N, C-alpha and C positions, 0 to 999 in steps of 0.2 A: 504494500500500500504506500502511496506517495502523498505527502502533505508539504505544503509550502511554509517555510519558516523564515520570516524576515526576508522574503524575496528569493530564497534558495530552496530548491526541492530536496527533501529528505526522504529516505526510504525507511519504512518501518517493517519489521518482520511480523511476527504473530501478535505481539502486544501492541495495542493501539490506544493505550491510555496517554493522556497528556503528559503525565510524569515521565513516561518513557523518553520522550523528546527532551525534556528538561534534564534528565539524567545523562542522556547521550551528549548533551552540551555542557555537562557539569554545572548546571544551574539550579538543581533541585534544593540545595541548602542555601543558596545565595539570598541575601536580604536586599531589599530595595528594587525588586523587579515586579513588573506587572505583565500579565499574559492575557491576550485576547485571542479568541478563535472566531473567525468569520465576523469580526468587528464587535464581538460581545466579550466584555471583560469577565474572566473566570476567577473567582475568589480563590486565594491560596488554599483554603480548607477543602476545595473541590478538585484540586489538581490530581489527586490519586484516584478519584472515581471518574473523572471526565473522560469520555471516550471520543477519540478522533475518528473521522471518516475520510475516505478517499477524496483527495483534492481540497481538504480543509486548508484554510489560510491562518497560520498562527503568527501572531506578532508578539515579540518579547521586547519589552522596554526596560532598560535599567536606569535608575536614578543616579545622577552624578552630582558631586559637590563642586561648587565653584563660586566665584564671586565676581 
């Protein structure tokens, strides 16, 4: 199954949970990130249960500090 993550296509094997992509990118424990799937923000508490589907578009945004 393929999903688009921040404009790049990613291939998922059998597991199609949102957390699978975040683990693949080493972001599952990262603080200060927000995730949206098909323009809908997914709360962090739902990352482990949220199921992805073929051609879903995942946007991952990381907060940065600056001044």
